[in-house]
C-alpha positions in Angstrom: -30.6 -58.1 -70.5 -30.9 -60.4 -67.4 -34.1 -62.1 -66.6 -35.9 -60.8 -63.5 -37.2 -63.4 -61.1 -38.9 -61.3 -58.5 -40.4 -64.2 -56.5 -37.3 -66.3 -56.3 -34.6 -65.4 -53.8 -31.3 -66.9 -52.6 -30.1 -66.4 -49.1 -27.1 -68.4 -47.8 -28.8 -68.5 -44.4 -32.0 -70.1 -45.6 -32.3 -73.7 -47.0 -28.5 -73.8 -47.5 -28.6 -71.2 -50.2 -31.0 -73.0 -52.5 -33.3 -70.8 -54.5 -36.5 -70.3 -52.5 -39.9 -68.7 -53.0 -40.3 -65.1 -51.7 -37.9 -65.7 -48.8 -40.0 -68.6 -47.4 -38.5 -72.0 -46.6 -40.1 -73.5 -49.7 -37.5 -74.3 -52.3 -37.8 -74.1 -56.1 -36.7 -77.7 -56.2 -39.5 -78.7 -53.8 -42.2 -77.1 -55.9 -40.8 -78.6 -59.1 -40.9 -82.1 -57.4 -44.5 -81.5 -56.5 -45.3 -80.6 -60.1 -43.3 -83.6 -61.4 -45.2 -85.9 -59.1 -48.4 -85.0 -60.9 -49.9 -82.4 -58.4 -51.9 -79.7 -60.1 -51.4 -76.1 -59.4 -54.7 -76.1 -57.4 -53.6 -79.1 -55.3 -50.3 -77.4 -54.5 -52.0 -74.1 -53.5 -54.4 -76.0 -51.3 -51.6 -78.0 -49.6 -49.3 -74.9 -49.3 -51.7 -71.9 -48.9 -48.8 -69.5 -48.5 -47.9 -70.0 -52.1 -49.6 -68.1 -55.0 -50.2 -69.1 -58.6 -47.6 -66.6 -59.6 -45.0 -68.5 -57.5 -45.7 -71.7 -59.3 -45.6 -70.1 -62.7 -42.3 -68.4 -61.9 -40.8 -71.7 -60.6 -41.5 -73.2 -64.0 -40.1 -70.2 -65.9 -37.0 -70.3 -63.7 -36.5 -74.0 -64.3 -36.8 -73.4 -68.1 -34.3 -70.5 -67.9 -31.8 -72.7 -66.0 -32.2 -75.5 -68.4 -31.4 -73.2 -71.3 -28.4 -71.6 -69.6 -26.2 -74.6 -69.2 -25.4 -77.5 -71.4 -25.0 -80.8 -69.7 -24.8 -83.8 -72.0 -27.4 -86.4 -71.2 -25.7 -89.7 -70.3 -26.3 -92.6 -72.8 -28.2 -95.5 -71.2 -27.8 -99.0 -72.4 -31.0 -100.7 -73.2 
């Protein structure tokens, strides 16, 4: 059974076909970068009031789903 991501869309005409939130020009990658930079959900929602808490949660879920779908070996780094 395929996972349903009802808040994430892909349109080749918007943001070069990257996954976006509810048809807006806010990409999944952008929201993940905000989270990775240390912004809280509340800070993101204040800065981007068009987003909803459910959008952020689904971005995280989508990223986890993508990470589990593909196996890409992590390169070894010399210390």
